[in-house]
N, C-alpha and C positions, 0 to 999 in steps of 0.2 A: 816387683816380682810377685806374681800371684801364688799364694800358698795353698797347698792341699788341706782338706778339712782336718786331717790328722795332725798336721803341723800347727794349724790354728788352734786346735784343741789344747795344745800345751799352755796357751795363755788363757783360754776361755773356760776350761774345765767343764765341758758339756757331757762327756762320757769318760768312762775308764774301762780298762780290761784287766782281768786277773786270771792267772793260770788255774786257780781253784774254781772260778766260775766256768772257764772253758773258752776256747777260741770261738769267735763269731757270736759271742753272747755278751754284748756290751752292757755295762752298768750305767744307767742314766743318773748322773750326779744331780744335785739340787738345781743348778742352773739349767741343765739339760731337761730336767723334769718340767720346768716352766715352759720351755720351748715345745716339748711334747704336748703339754696341756693346751697351749694356745693353738697348735695345729689340730688337735682333737676337737677343740671348740669350733674352729673354722669348719672342719668337716661336718660336725653336727649341725651347724647353722645352715650350711649349703644343702645338706640332706633334708632338713626340716622345711626349707623354702621350696623344695621340690616335692613335698608331700611324702617323704620317707618316714617310716616309723621304726623306733629302735627295738632291737632284740639282743639277747645275751645267750651265747651258746658255749658249750665246753670245748676246751682245747684238745681233749681226747675223744676218740671214737673207736668203736670196734673195727677190727680189720675188715669185717664183713661190710661195713658202711662204705669203705673206700674201694672194696671189690665191686660193690653195686654201682658206685659212681664212675668207675673206670680209672680212678687215679692209681689204684694198686697195679693194674696191668701196665699202665703207662709210666708211672713214676716210682715204682718200688725201690729202685736203686738210689733215688734221691730222698727217700723217706727214712726216718729213724726206725730201727728194728722194732717189731712188735714186742709188747710186754705180756708175758704169759701169766695170767692171773690164777693159774692152778686148776685142778680138776673140779668139776661140779659135783652135784649129788650123784651117788651110786656110780662114781667113777666116770661120769660123763665128761667129755672134753670141755675145758673151761674157756672163758673168753680170752681173746688176744686184743689188747688195747694199743692204739697207735696215736702218736702225736700227729695232728692233722697237717697235711701239706697245703690245704686250701679250706676256705670257709663255706664254700657253696653247698657241699653235701648236708651240713647241718641246717643251712637255711632252707634247703629243699624239704627237710623233715619238719621245720617250722610251718612251711606252707601246707604240708601234708597233714598237719595235726587236725585239720577240719576241712570240710568240703566248701568250695567257693562258687559263687554265682558270677556269671559274665558281668553283672551289674556292679560288682565290687572291684573289678580289675581296672587298672593295674594295681597290684599290691607291691609296695617297695619296702624291703626289709633292710635296715642299715645297722651295721655294727663295726666299730673299730676294734679289731680282734687280732690276736697273735696266731700265726701259723708257722710251720717249721719245715726247714729244708736241711738235709744232711749234706751240706756243702763240704767239699774236701778242703783240708787245711790250707793248701797252696793257693786257693782262690779267695780266701777271706781277706777283707780289707776294711778296717775302720767301721764306719756306719754304712758304707756303700755295698758291702757284700757280707751278710750275716746269716746265722742259722735260725734265729727267731725274728720273724718279720711282723711288725705291727701295722696292719693294713686297714686303711679307710675303705670299707667294703660294703657295697650295696648290691642286692639282687632283686631285680624287678620281675615279677610274674605277671604276664600280660597275655592278651589275645593276639593272634597273628596279625590282625589289622592294626594293632597298636605298636608294633615293634619299631617302625621308623620314627614315630613321634617320641617314643621312650629313648631310643638311641640318640636322637637329636637333643632331647632335654639333657641327657647325661653328658653329651659332648660339650654343650654350652656351659654346663656347670664345671666341667673339668677345665675348660679354657678360662672361665672366670676365676677359678681357684689359682691357676698359675699367674693370672694377671694380678690378683691380690698379693700373691707371694713375690711378685716381681721376677719370676723365672721365665726366661724366654723359651718359647716352644719353637724349635727349629722347623719342624714340619709335622703334619699328621699323616700317619701311614695307614693305609687300608691293607691289613694283613690277611692274605688269602692262602688257601691250601695249594699244594703242588700235586704231583702225580704219586706221592707216597701213599701206600695202603694203610698208613697208621691213623688216618682221620676217621672219625665216626660220623655216621649219618649218610643220607642219600644225596645224590647229585642235585635233585630238585630242592631239598632242604638248603643245601649250600647256596644255590643260585638265589633263592628267595631271601636268605639272610644277607648275602652280599649286596643285593639290590637295595634292601632296607638300609644298610649302612651307607651306601652311596647316596641315597635320598636324604638320610639324616645329615650327612656332611654338606650336601648341596643346600639344604634348607637352612643350615647354620652359616652359610657363606664361606665354607672352608674347602679349599682344594686339597686333594689327597694324593699321595704317592703310593701306587699299588706295589705290593711286594709278595711274590709267590713264596710259599714255604714258611711264612711267618705266622700263620694262623694258629690258634689254640687247637688242640686235638678234637675239641667238641664244636668248633664253629669259628667264623671269621671275626675280626675285631678292628677297631679304630684305635691306634696307638699314638699318644702324644710323645714325640721323640725330641730329646735334647742331646746335644753333643758337648761332652765335658772338656776340661782343660787339656787332657791328653789326646783328644780327638776320638775317644771312645764314646760310642752312642748308647744311650740308656732310654728305656721307656719310663716316663714319669707318671703317666695315668693312662687308663684304658677303658674302652667300651666294647663289650663282647656279646655276641649273640650265641645262645646255647640251646640246641634242641635235643642234645644228648641226655642231660640230667632229667628233664621232664619225662622222657621215655623210660629211663632206667628206674626212676622212682614213681612212675605212673602218676604224674601230677596233672590233674584235670580240673575243669570247671564245668558248671552246669550252663549250657548254652540256652539261647532264647527259645529254641524249639524243644527244649527238654532233654536233648542228647548230652552226652559227656564228651567234651572236646579237650584236646591236649593243649596245655598252656605252653608258652615260650618263656624262657628265662633270659634276661639281659643282665650281664655283669657290668657294674659301673664302679670304677675307681676314680674318685674326684681329686682329692688331695694327693693320694698315693700312699706309699709306705712311710712311716714316721722316720725310719732310719735313712732311707735314700733321699728323702726330701730335705731332712736336716743337713745331710752332707752337702747337697746341692746349694742350699741356702747359705751355709757357712762359706762356701767357695764363691758364690755369686757376690756376696757382700763383704768378702774377706774378713768375716767375723763381726763387723759392725752391723748387726741385724736391725731391721726397721723398728721404729719406736714401739709399735704395738706388740712386737714379737720378742724384743730384747729381754733377757732375764732380769736385768736391772736397767730401768729406763732413765734413771737420773741419779748421779752421784751428788750427794749433799755434803759440802765441805765447809765447816765453820773455820774461820781464820784462826781463832784463839778460843780458849775455854769459855770466855765470857759470852761467846755466841752459841754455845752448845744448846742452850734452852731454845733459842729461836730456830736453830737447825732441827731440833727434835720436833718442834711444833709443825714445821714444814713437812717433815717425814710423816708425822701422824696424820696431817691433813690429806696427804697423797694416799696413804694406806687406806684411809677411810673411804676414799673414792675408788678403791680397787686397783690402784696403781702400784708400781714396784720401784720405790726409791731405795738407795743404799746410803746409809750414813757412815762417813769415814772421818773420824776426828783425831786420829792418832798419827803423829809424825809431822814433818814439815809440810806446808801447803804445797810446795813444789813437788815433793815426793808423792803426795796424794793425787795431785793432778796427773802425774806420770802414770800412777797406778790405774787411774780411771781410763786413761788413754790405752794402756796395755790391755785392759779388760774390754776395750772398744765400746764403752757405754755411750749412748746417743747424746746425752745431755750432761753437763756439769753445772751445778749450782753452787756458787760461792757466797757465803754469808759472812760479811765483815761487820764492823761496829756500826757504820753508817746504814747499811742495809737492815741490820737488826733493829736499829732505832726507828727506822721509817717503815717497817713491815715489808721490806723489799728483799730481792735476791738478784744476784748477778748471774745470768744464765748464758752458757756457751753451747751452741750447736757445733760439735767438733767437726762433723763431716762437711757442713755448709760453711763453716768459718764465720758464723754469725754470733755476735755477743750483744746482749741487751739487759738492761736493768728493768725488772718487772715487779709489780706488786705481787705478794704471795698468792692472793686470791685469783689474780689474773693467770699466773702460771698454773695453778691447780686446775682452773677452768679450761685452759688451753690444752693441757695434757689429757684431761678427762675427755674433751671433745675429740682429740686426735685418736685416742685409744678406742673410742666408741665406733669410729668408722674405719679402724685398722689402717690409719695413716702411717706412711713411712717416716714422716718427720713432723715436727711441731709447726702448726700454722700460727705464726707469731702474732700476738694481739697488736692492734694498731694503737 
């Protein structure tokens, strides 16, 4: 029976909820914080490989910022109420601060902080940042539907002739991320506008953006399924779609073309002929939101996460107190290499093995008297059903190599 991530969490302790914290605001427990950090590292590595540069922006913004971006008119009902900061000098109206529903307006301000030349574009700004949605209590669910979303978010500012290449780069990185994570992408959706008047921008802008995305998908060798009415209000997008256990469909990562924000914030660059031209913004989500991806991973692997991602990669179990020193030496050697062992020396060996299986740890290392004397360890790969006796240094080297390449399992030394 496949378990929901909330059921799996009872054994794994990835997150917790508390009425004092509030619904839809999960607390990442120590093991969950490890998973979060590994996903964040993956997102940063993929962003850096694509030439993205990191930025940091505040989770709050003036209401006027989101009125300028168009989010207030479109999403006010899904945003938390403004916080009135009181009257200004001489009775002037004070600022109203809002928890941001999206990160792009702040990134637009980062771009706008100085003027740019056509020769510096594209500029790719990356941030793994929280944003907030005032979801109703009835739709909140574990990690899959929350009120604070920690999103791997990049915004590319480029010339119009660079849009297709940048969208293609973003799509390939998003597909690579899902491949590393082992998450199946059921299909890629080209999300288009319908006849609704709620979309921003001209028909010509939409046609150009849609063709750029079609070209990006074609160049990446990806077939798309077109869907009317699924576009963002500011432009079309490529969505990586997955179908969950219940048959419910989710967007796990996305690439979006946006010509609305550059106009609203007057984002320009100095063209080759000396004129000022409007930049185009491409939104790219590669790994996705930490909450939704973690939920998907827990369900995909039924809690037994890949070796590189597991909170505890190896349970080290000394058979008796006389092997405690050898077990601790193994743990210290693994920790020194940046790995995550867990030492468990209390209770019967059988109970400790069962506890490791309950925790769904990838590897179990048993240190008996013979192993301690010979500098060896008995290692079990629980999922693969493989058990081998290895030299301690060989195990450490194999785990270090597997972690370095984000391997799902140990490549057993010959």
